[in-house]
C-alpha positions in Angstrom: 76.8 7.7 14.5 77.3 9.6 11.3 80.7 11.0 10.2 81.6 13.0 7.1 84.8 13.1 5.2 85.6 15.1 2.1 87.6 12.9 -0.3 88.6 15.9 -2.5 88.6 16.1 -6.2 90.3 13.6 -8.4 92.1 14.6 -11.6 94.2 11.7 -12.7 95.0 9.4 -15.6 94.9 5.8 -14.5 94.9 2.5 -16.4 93.6 -0.4 -14.3 94.6 -4.1 -14.4 91.3 -5.4 -15.8 92.7 -6.0 -19.3 90.3 -5.5 -22.1 87.3 -6.2 -19.8 87.1 -2.9 -17.9 89.4 0.0 -17.9 89.6 3.7 -17.0 90.3 5.8 -20.1 91.2 9.5 -20.2 91.3 12.0 -17.5 88.8 11.7 -14.7 87.4 14.9 -13.2 85.5 14.2 -10.0 83.1 17.1 -9.3 82.0 15.3 -6.1 83.8 12.9 -3.9 82.9 12.4 -0.2 82.4 9.8 2.5 79.6 9.4 5.0 79.8 6.9 7.9 76.3 5.9 9.0 74.5 2.8 10.4 77.6 0.7 10.7 78.6 1.3 7.0 81.2 3.4 5.2 79.5 5.1 2.3 81.6 6.5 -0.6 80.1 8.9 -3.2 81.5 9.9 -6.6 80.4 12.0 -9.5 82.6 12.8 -12.5 82.3 13.3 -16.2 81.6 9.6 -16.7 79.2 8.5 -14.0 77.7 8.9 -10.5 77.9 6.1 -7.9 77.7 5.2 -4.3 79.7 2.4 -2.8 78.8 1.0 0.6 81.1 -1.2 2.6 80.5 -2.6 6.1 82.6 -0.6 8.6 85.7 -2.2 10.0 84.3 -1.9 13.6 81.2 -3.9 12.7 80.5 -7.0 14.8 78.9 -8.8 11.8 80.8 -11.8 10.5 80.1 -10.9 6.9 81.2 -7.8 5.0 78.7 -6.4 2.6 79.6 -4.4 -0.5 76.9 -2.4 -2.4 77.5 -0.4 -5.5 74.6 1.7 -6.7 74.4 3.9 -9.8 71.6 6.3 -10.7 72.2 5.2 -14.3 69.4 2.7 -14.8 69.1 2.5 -11.0 71.6 -0.4 -11.4 74.6 -1.8 -9.5 75.7 -4.8 -7.5 75.4 -6.3 -4.0 77.7 -9.0 -2.6 78.8 -10.4 0.7 82.3 -11.4 1.7 82.3 -14.2 4.2 85.2 -15.4 6.4 86.6 -18.6 5.1 87.9 -21.1 7.7 91.6 -21.0 8.2 92.9 -24.5 7.2 95.6 -24.3 9.8 93.1 -23.3 12.4 89.6 -24.5 11.5 88.1 -23.3 14.8 89.3 -19.7 14.4 86.5 -17.2 15.0 88.4 -14.1 14.0 86.3 -11.7 12.1 87.0 -10.9 8.5 88.1 -7.4 7.9 87.7 -5.7 4.5 88.6 -2.1 4.0 88.6 0.2 1.0 92.1 1.4 0.0 92.1 5.2 0.3 92.0 7.0 -3.0 91.0 3.9 -5.0 87.3 4.7 -5.6 87.0 6.1 -9.1 85.1 5.7 -12.3 85.8 2.9 -14.8 84.8 2.0 -18.4 84.6 -1.3 -20.2 83.8 -2.8 -23.6 80.4 -2.1 -25.2 80.2 1.4 -23.7 79.9 0.1 -20.1 80.6 2.7 -17.5 80.8 2.3 -13.7 83.2 2.5 -10.8 86.0 0.5 -9.2 87.7 0.3 -5.9 90.5 -1.7 -4.3 89.6 -3.7 -1.2 92.1 -4.9 1.3 91.5 -8.3 2.9 93.2 -9.4 6.2 92.4 -13.1 5.8 90.8 -15.7 3.5 87.3 -14.9 2.3 84.6 -16.4 0.2 82.0 -14.7 -2.0 78.5 -15.0 -0.6 75.2 -14.0 -2.1 75.7 -11.8 -5.1 73.2 -9.8 -7.0 74.1 -7.9 -10.2 71.9 -5.5 -12.1 68.9 -3.7 -10.6 69.2 -1.9 -7.3 65.5 -2.7 -6.8 66.3 -6.4 -6.9 69.0 -5.8 -4.3 66.5 -4.0 -2.1 64.1 -6.9 -2.6 66.7 -9.3 -1.3 67.9 -7.2 1.7 64.3 -6.3 2.8 62.6 -9.5 1.7 64.1 -12.1 4.0 66.8 -13.1 1.5 64.4 -14.0 -1.3 65.3 -13.1 -5.0 63.6 -14.0 -8.3 65.6 -16.5 -10.3 65.5 -14.1 -13.4 68.2 -12.0 -11.7 70.7 -14.9 -11.5 74.1 -14.1 -13.0 76.5 -16.2 -15.1 80.2 -16.9 -14.6 81.6 -15.3 -17.8 85.4 -15.8 -17.3 87.9 -16.5 -14.6 91.5 -17.4 -13.6 93.5 -17.0 -10.5 93.8 -13.2 -10.9 90.6 -12.3 -12.7 86.9 -13.0 -12.5 83.9 -11.6 -14.4 80.3 -12.2 -13.3 77.7 -11.1 -15.9 74.0 -10.3 -15.7 72.4 -10.3 -19.1 69.5 -7.8 -19.1 66.0 -9.3 -19.4 65.3 -7.1 -22.4 68.1 -8.3 -24.7 66.8 -7.7 -28.1 69.3 -9.5 -30.3 71.9 -12.3 -30.0 74.6 -9.7 -30.8 73.8 -7.7 -27.8 73.5 -10.5 -25.2 77.1 -10.1 -24.0 77.0 -6.5 -23.2 73.4 -5.4 -22.6 73.6 -5.9 -18.9 75.9 -5.4 -16.0 79.2 -6.9 -14.9 81.0 -7.4 -11.6 84.7 -7.8 -12.0 87.2 -9.1 -9.3 90.8 -8.7 -10.3 94.1 -8.9 -8.5 96.1 -5.8 -9.1 99.8 -5.8 -9.7 101.7 -6.1 -6.5 98.9 -7.8 -4.5 99.6 -11.1 -2.8 96.0 -12.2 -3.0 94.8 -14.9 -5.4 91.3 -16.1 -6.6 90.2 -19.7 -6.4 87.1 -20.2 -8.5 85.1 -23.4 -8.8 82.2 -23.2 -11.4 78.7 -24.2 -10.3 77.5 -27.5 -11.8 73.9 -26.5 -12.6 74.0 -23.4 -14.8 72.8 -20.2 -13.1 71.0 -22.2 -10.4 74.2 -23.0 -8.6 76.6 -20.0 -8.3 80.3 -20.6 -8.5 82.5 -20.9 -5.4 84.8 -17.9 -5.4 87.5 -17.7 -2.7 89.9 -14.9 -2.1 93.1 -16.4 -0.8 95.4 -14.4 1.4 98.8 -16.2 1.8 100.3 -16.4 5.3 102.3 -13.2 5.9 100.7 -11.5 2.9 97.9 -9.7 4.7 99.5 -6.3 4.3 99.4 -6.5 0.5 96.3 -8.6 -0.1 94.1 -6.3 -2.2 91.4 -7.2 -4.8 90.0 -4.7 -7.2 86.2 -4.7 -7.6 84.5 -3.0 -10.6 80.8 -2.7 -11.4 79.9 -1.5 -14.8 76.7 -1.2 -16.9 75.8 0.4 -20.3 72.9 2.4 -18.9 73.0 6.1 -19.6 74.6 8.2 -16.9 72.6 11.3 -15.7 73.9 14.9 -15.9 74.0 16.2 -12.4 73.3 19.6 -10.9 76.5 20.9 -9.3 76.2 23.1 -6.2 76.5 26.4 -8.1 73.6 25.4 -10.4 71.6 24.0 -7.4 71.9 26.7 -4.7 71.5 30.5 -4.7 74.7 32.4 -4.3 75.6 33.8 -0.9 75.2 37.3 -2.3 71.4 36.8 -2.8 69.3 39.5 -1.3 67.1 38.3 1.6 66.7 38.0 5.3 69.5 37.5 7.7 68.3 33.9 8.2 68.5 33.3 4.4 72.0 34.7 4.4 72.9 32.3 7.2 71.4 29.3 5.5 73.1 30.0 2.1 76.7 30.1 3.6 78.8 27.4 1.9 76.0 25.9 -0.2 76.7 27.2 -3.8 80.4 27.2 -3.3 80.3 23.5 -2.3 82.2 24.2 0.9 79.4 22.6 2.8 79.5 18.8 2.9 75.7 18.8 3.0 75.5 20.8 -0.2 77.6 18.2 -1.9 75.4 15.5 -0.7 72.2 17.2 -2.0 74.1 17.8 -5.3 74.8 14.0 -5.6 71.0 13.3 -5.4 69.9 16.0 -7.9 70.1 15.9 -11.7 69.1 18.1 -14.6 65.9 16.2 -15.3 64.9 14.8 -11.9 65.7 14.6 -8.2 66.5 11.2 -6.7 65.3 10.2 -3.2 68.3 8.7 -1.3 71.2 6.4 -1.4 71.7 3.6 -1.7 68.2 2.2 -1.7 66.3 5.0 -3.5 68.6 6.4 -6.2 65.7 7.0 -8.6 62.8 9.3 -9.0 60.1 9.5 -6.2 57.5 12.2 -6.7 56.6 12.6 -3.0 60.2 12.8 -1.8 61.0 15.3 -4.6 58.1 17.6 -3.8 58.5 17.6 0.0 62.2 18.2 -0.2 61.6 20.9 -2.7 59.2 22.7 -0.5 61.6 22.7 2.4 64.7 23.6 0.4 63.0 26.0 -2.0 64.1 29.3 -0.5 67.8 28.2 -1.0 67.4 26.9 -4.5 67.9 28.4 -8.0 65.2 28.6 -10.5 66.9 26.0 -12.6 66.9 23.5 -9.7 63.3 24.3 -8.7 62.0 24.0 -12.3 64.0 20.7 -12.8 62.1 19.2 -9.8 58.7 20.6 -10.9 59.2 19.6 -14.5 60.1 16.0 -13.5 56.8 15.7 -11.6 54.7 17.1 -14.5 56.4 15.0 -17.1 55.4 11.8 -15.3 51.7 12.7 -14.9 49.3 10.0 -16.2 46.2 10.5 -18.4 43.9 11.0 -15.4 46.1 13.7 -13.9 47.5 11.5 -11.1 51.2 12.0 -10.3 53.9 9.4 -10.3 55.1 8.0 -7.0 58.0 6.0 -8.2 59.8 5.6 -11.5 61.1 2.1 -12.3 63.8 2.1 -15.0 66.5 -0.2 -16.4 66.4 -3.9 -16.1 63.9 -3.9 -13.2 61.4 -2.1 -15.5 61.5 -5.1 -17.8 60.8 -7.4 -14.9 57.8 -5.3 -13.7 56.4 -5.1 -17.3 56.7 -8.9 -17.5 54.8 -9.2 -14.2 52.1 -7.0 -15.6 51.8 -9.1 -18.7 53.3 -6.3 -20.8 56.5 -7.9 -22.0 56.0 -6.0 -25.2 57.1 -2.8 -23.4 60.6 -4.2 -22.9 62.4 -1.9 -20.5 60.2 1.1 -21.0 60.0 2.9 -17.6 57.1 1.8 -15.3 55.4 4.6 -13.5 53.7 3.8 -10.2 50.6 5.8 -9.3 49.3 4.0 -6.2 49.9 6.8 -3.7 47.2 9.4 -2.9 49.4 12.1 -1.4 51.8 12.9 -4.3 48.9 14.3 -6.4 48.3 16.9 -3.8 51.8 18.2 -3.3 52.5 19.8 -6.7 50.2 22.8 -6.7 51.3 24.0 -3.2 55.0 23.9 -4.4 54.1 25.8 -7.6 52.1 28.4 -5.7 55.0 29.0 -3.3 57.5 29.3 -6.1 55.6 31.5 -8.5 53.8 33.7 -5.9 56.0 34.0 -2.8 59.7 33.6 -3.9 61.8 36.0 -5.9 63.2 33.0 -7.9 59.8 32.3 -9.4 58.7 35.9 -9.9 57.4 36.2 -13.5 58.5 32.7 -14.6 55.0 31.1 -14.6 54.1 31.6 -18.2 57.4 30.5 -19.5 57.5 27.4 -17.4 54.0 26.3 -18.1 54.5 26.9 -21.8 57.3 24.4 -22.1 56.7 21.3 -24.1 57.0 18.0 -22.2 59.6 15.5 -23.3 58.2 12.3 -21.9 54.7 12.8 -23.3 52.8 15.1 -25.6 51.6 18.5 -24.5 52.8 21.6 -22.7 53.2 21.7 -19.0 50.1 23.8 -18.7 48.0 21.2 -20.6 49.3 18.4 -18.4 48.9 20.4 -15.2 45.3 21.1 -16.2 44.5 17.4 -15.8 46.0 17.3 -12.3 44.0 20.4 -11.2 40.7 18.9 -12.3 41.6 15.5 -11.0 42.2 16.9 -7.5 39.1 19.1 -7.6 37.0 16.2 -8.7 38.2 14.1 -5.7 37.6 16.9 -3.3 34.1 18.0 -4.3 32.1 15.1 -2.8 33.3 15.9 0.7 32.5 19.6 0.2 29.0 18.7 -0.7 28.6 16.2 2.1 31.4 16.2 4.7 31.3 12.7 6.1 33.8 9.9 6.4 32.9 8.1 3.3 33.7 11.1 1.2 37.2 11.5 2.5 40.1 10.4 0.3 41.0 6.8 1.1 43.6 4.4 -0.3 43.2 3.3 -3.9 41.3 0.0 -4.4 43.4 -3.0 -3.6 46.3 -0.9 -2.3 47.6 -1.2 1.3 49.6 2.1 1.1 48.8 5.7 0.1 50.9 8.2 2.0 54.5 8.6 3.2 54.0 5.9 5.9 54.2 3.6 2.9 52.7 0.4 4.5 49.5 -0.9 5.9 51.2 -1.3 9.3 52.5 2.3 9.1 49.0 3.6 8.9 47.9 1.3 11.8 45.8 -0.6 9.2 43.8 2.5 8.6 42.2 3.5 5.3 41.9 7.3 5.4 45.3 9.0 6.2 45.2 12.0 8.5 47.8 14.0 6.6 46.2 13.6 3.2 42.7 14.6 4.3 43.4 17.3 7.0 46.4 19.0 5.3 47.1 18.1 1.7 43.6 18.2 0.1 42.9 21.8 1.4 46.4 22.9 0.7 46.2 21.8 -2.9 42.9 23.6 -3.3 44.2 26.8 -1.6 47.2 26.8 -3.9 45.0 26.4 -6.9 42.9 29.3 -5.7 45.9 31.5 -5.2 47.3 30.7 -8.6 44.0 31.4 -10.2 43.7 34.7 -8.5 47.2 35.6 -9.7 46.3 34.8 -13.2 48.8 31.9 -13.5 46.2 29.3 -14.2 43.9 31.3 -16.5 43.9 28.4 -19.0 41.7 26.2 -16.6 38.6 28.3 -16.8 38.0 27.7 -13.1 36.5 30.2 -10.7 38.8 30.9 -7.7 35.9 31.6 -5.3 34.4 28.2 -6.1 37.6 26.4 -5.4 37.9 28.4 -2.1 34.5 27.2 -1.1 35.5 23.6 -1.5 38.8 24.2 0.5 36.9 25.9 3.3 34.7 22.9 4.0 37.8 20.6 4.1 39.6 22.9 6.5 36.7 23.2 8.9 35.3 19.6 8.8 38.1 17.1 8.0 40.2 17.5 11.2 37.1 16.9 13.4 36.7 13.4 12.0 40.1 12.5 13.2 39.7 13.8 16.8 40.5 11.3 19.5 39.8 11.8 23.2 41.0 9.3 25.8 39.4 9.7 29.2 40.3 8.4 32.6 41.9 5.3 31.1 44.7 7.3 29.5 47.1 6.9 32.5 46.5 3.1 32.6 47.2 2.8 28.9 50.4 4.8 29.4 51.6 2.5 32.2 50.8 -0.6 30.1 52.7 0.9 27.2 55.8 1.7 29.3 55.9 -2.0 30.5 55.3 -3.4 27.0 58.0 -1.2 25.5 60.5 -1.9 28.2 60.8 1.7 29.3 60.9 3.2 32.8 57.9 4.5 34.7 60.2 7.5 35.6 59.4 8.8 32.1 55.8 9.1 33.1 56.7 11.0 36.3 59.0 13.3 34.2 56.2 14.0 31.7 53.4 14.4 34.2 54.7 17.8 35.5 54.4 19.2 32.0 51.3 17.3 30.9 49.1 20.4 30.8 46.0 18.5 30.0 47.7 15.7 28.1 47.5 13.0 30.7 49.0 12.7 34.2 45.6 12.8 35.8 45.0 16.4 34.5 42.1 15.5 32.3 41.3 13.9 29.0 44.0 13.3 26.4 43.1 14.6 22.9 45.0 14.2 19.7 44.5 13.5 16.0 44.3 9.9 14.8 47.0 8.5 12.6 44.2 7.4 10.2 40.6 6.2 10.1 39.4 2.7 9.4 37.0 2.3 6.5 34.1 2.5 9.0 35.4 5.8 10.3 36.8 4.5 13.6 40.1 6.1 14.6 43.5 4.5 14.7 44.4 5.9 18.2 48.1 6.6 17.6 49.6 10.0 18.5 51.7 11.0 15.5 53.9 13.7 13.9 51.8 14.3 10.7 50.5 17.6 12.0 53.7 19.0 10.6 52.1 18.9 7.1 49.3 21.2 8.3 51.8 23.6 9.7 53.8 23.8 6.5 51.0 23.7 4.0 47.9 24.9 5.9 46.3 28.3 5.2 44.0 28.4 8.2 45.5 26.5 11.2 43.2 26.9 14.2 44.0 27.5 17.9 42.6 24.1 18.7 44.9 22.4 16.1 48.0 24.2 17.5 47.0 23.1 21.0 47.2 19.5 19.8 50.7 20.3 18.3 51.8 21.8 21.7 50.6 18.7 23.5 52.3 16.3 21.1 55.6 18.1 21.5 56.0 16.8 25.1 58.4 14.1 26.4 57.8 10.6 25.1 55.8 8.5 25.9 53.2 11.1 26.8 54.2 13.0 23.7 56.6 12.4 20.8 59.9 13.9 22.0 62.9 11.9 23.1 66.4 13.3 23.7 67.4 11.9 20.3 64.6 13.2 18.3 60.9 13.2 17.6 59.3 9.8 17.1 56.7 9.7 14.2 54.2 7.4 15.9 53.3 6.7 19.5 50.8 4.0 20.2 50.8 4.5 24.0 47.1 5.7 24.1 45.8 3.0 21.7 42.9 0.9 23.0 44.1 -1.7 20.4 47.3 -2.8 22.2 48.4 -4.9 19.2 49.6 -1.6 17.8 52.3 -1.5 20.4 54.1 -4.3 18.6 53.1 -3.2 15.1 54.5 0.3 15.7 57.5 -0.5 17.9 61.0 0.8 17.7 62.0 -1.9 15.1 59.2 -0.9 12.7 60.1 1.3 9.7 57.3 3.8 10.5 56.9 2.9 14.2 58.3 4.7 17.3 61.3 5.8 15.3 62.7 9.2 14.2 62.5 10.3 10.6 64.6 13.4 10.0 62.4 14.9 7.4 59.4 14.8 9.8 61.4 16.8 12.3 62.3 19.3 9.5 58.7 19.5 8.5 57.5 20.2 12.1 60.3 22.8 12.6 59.6 24.6 9.4 55.8 24.6 10.1 56.2 26.0 13.5 58.4 28.8 12.2 55.9 29.5 9.5 52.9 29.7 11.9 54.7 31.8 14.4 55.9 34.1 11.6 52.2 34.9 10.9 52.1 36.7 14.2 55.4 38.6 14.0 58.0 38.4 11.2 61.5 37.5 12.4 64.3 38.1 9.9 66.7 36.2 12.1 64.9 32.9 12.2 62.7 32.9 9.1 64.6 31.6 6.0 61.5 31.0 3.9 59.1 33.7 2.6 55.6 33.0 3.9 53.2 36.0 3.5 51.0 36.4 6.5 47.3 36.0 6.1 45.1 39.1 6.5 43.8 39.4 9.1 46.4 37.6 11.2 45.2 34.4 13.0 43.1 35.2 16.1 45.4 33.3 18.4 48.3 35.7 17.6 46.7 38.2 20.0 47.0 35.7 22.9 50.5 36.2 24.2 50.3 33.3 26.6 49.2 30.9 23.9 51.8 32.1 21.5 54.4 31.5 24.2 53.2 28.0 24.6 53.8 27.4 20.9 57.3 28.9 21.2 58.0 26.7 24.2 57.0 23.6 22.1 59.2 24.9 19.3 62.1 25.1 21.8 61.5 21.5 23.0 61.4 20.2 19.4 64.8 21.8 18.7 66.3 20.4 21.8 65.2 17.0 20.7 66.6 17.6 17.2 70.0 18.7 18.6 70.2 15.5 20.6 70.9 13.5 17.4 72.5 16.2 15.3 75.0 13.6 13.7 72.0 11.9 12.1 70.2 14.9 10.8 70.7 14.2 7.1 70.1 10.4 7.3 66.8 8.8 6.6 65.6 7.2 9.8 66.9 5.9 13.1 65.5 4.1 16.2 66.4 4.4 19.8 67.9 2.4 22.7 66.9 3.2 26.3 69.1 3.2 29.3 67.0 2.4 32.4 69.8 3.5 34.7 69.9 7.1 33.3 66.4 7.3 31.9 67.7 8.5 28.6 67.5 7.5 25.0 70.4 6.8 22.5 70.5 6.5 18.8 70.1 2.9 17.5 70.6 1.6 14.0 67.2 0.5 12.6 68.7 -2.3 10.5 70.1 -4.0 13.6 66.6 -4.1 15.1 64.3 -4.6 12.1 63.2 -8.2 11.6 62.9 -7.5 7.8 66.4 -6.0 7.5 65.0 -2.6 6.6 67.9 -0.1 6.9 68.3 3.7 6.8 69.9 5.5 3.8 73.0 7.4 4.7 71.8 10.4 2.7 68.1 11.1 2.1 66.9 14.0 0.0 64.1 15.3 2.1 66.2 15.2 5.3 68.2 18.0 3.7 65.2 20.2 4.2 67.1 21.4 7.3 69.4 23.4 5.0 66.3 25.6 4.4 66.0 26.2 8.2 67.7 27.9 11.0 66.9 27.3 14.7 64.9 29.9 16.7 68.1 31.7 17.6 69.1 32.1 14.0 71.8 29.4 14.0 72.3 27.2 10.9 71.6 23.5 11.4 75.1 22.8 10.0 76.6 24.5 13.1 74.6 22.4 15.7 
């Protein structure tokens, strides 16, 4: 369940009770302040003239014994994580009453401290005695490692007890890269606990007896009868540089923008900030980069930025679009590969040490292991400069800008990426066989958005990269060459088109899977293994239309190919990439899309969304467990994948007949139109699939802007419900409350022309 609450703007002068250690100074002007309830957590967000931050606190109705507090700041991707545990009541040692910790309304605000430290603070109300559990201070990535790594943390991230008494506590993390003795007390992050004036709570602190190896025992004492006034103030501060944000007016086009009726519908409430979703996107976007999601990914991710940009682009200003594009180009490496993830702050020092480059200190570490990010930039640029009014005539200016993170103009840097992508694509064009597809980088288990070996079904050649993104990047390069935007490359547009044509025609064939008479038996086995009901098969059989149910062979595109070319027989959602980015999507391809958008487990659609993987037809039945409903990229729903599929279907259908009511984006139709457009029966089958998809999307409309969710299944009713992934995942992987690419839905309306915000 996901609930939104606008906390309003703060404009106050406040001095807190942290003494000289941490204090608010001057007037605070909160440009963003809102709350999102998601996944059993209350998430509070703040941006003002000092900082940006997210605070997560376990919701009061959680059944967990512990209460978790997370503070995450984009500044240095830093923050703190701690658990409050119930402490046995000495008068009733056998008491099993749950601890309740709640945030005092209006208390979440920015704070400053000595040595230019900036962060946030909030007052927490405790209803009984508590003790401080595992605490991590400093890098958000270290916090992620602990939560998702079975409670393991490197000792280098241990903190020290800096000072304490019965009303005040300071826990200090000295940054790894502390360059002088004079800076050791402030180059880092601090977690403060203090008892504000009027609170009945007290702190009982017992230092550890083995340095940082044994943490102190910190108890929060709530005297009998003092529960109503037992508050403790928590502050997290760091001296990392805060990032200048993009407010909603700089981010979104004004409502007065000329465009289709659908665009007018989509823009309502965005630039003005009336829309809660607009504020949430604003929190994730900054003048020099977009961040991926909160709390776990409040830093730059190239893939997330580019996919979110492509979906949101028709609603965005030139400033916002060029901020995202520039961030990608700035982080290009010497070969032309694009950065997947930027590691900054204290964790950058740790990564540099692990790479035997301690000499780099805390210089950012740029990760280039992914193979899909490189292919997403040119399609985004082509769409912006050639299709949208915002980019009209801006190509030369943008490409002439000088980079700030490296030497050279954007054009010079982009030139490397263009030739890098063309060089990787040429061997397949010359000899279209499996070995010339683009596979994972040597020694890497990941390469596309599925982000794990398990997510790809242990494959080597991802479907989306090879069938959709390689030809899309080539076609975008061709279009930009023909328009004169890339004249500096010296490339011939026709030669690039020839390479693209081979990929479009030959790559999808290599991923084709056909399951014969055994399909029905595999489905029945899957239903039993996944603890579903056979009634789901009966429901889907009437609409199977050649996709099982005894009506013939089942055909679909493999999730990936093994190194030897054998397919990973997992029905999947990645066809959405082809629909959004593809220049020549065939009738046969769309037929596979229509078949996939059938009820699960024959297809991908549940009544609470579209699952991204379905191993029901796999001959390798171990994939049923590998890609189950507890797996991060298993039979779970990713909101951005639904947005991608919905956007792609609208684009492809728009090639047959333009619809100003339901087409927010501008997608010039190819000439001639696709041959399948003349087949009214076939076009209607695509529209029917589109309608089924939107029905599934509406079934979990409260989750639409969150990252990922799983399902529960009610055998009595034969229906699915939304389930929190974190409660199912054996590794503790959880969903972010807000995720940038999930807001791609802001650039969409449903087939009837309704905004996704009015679902």
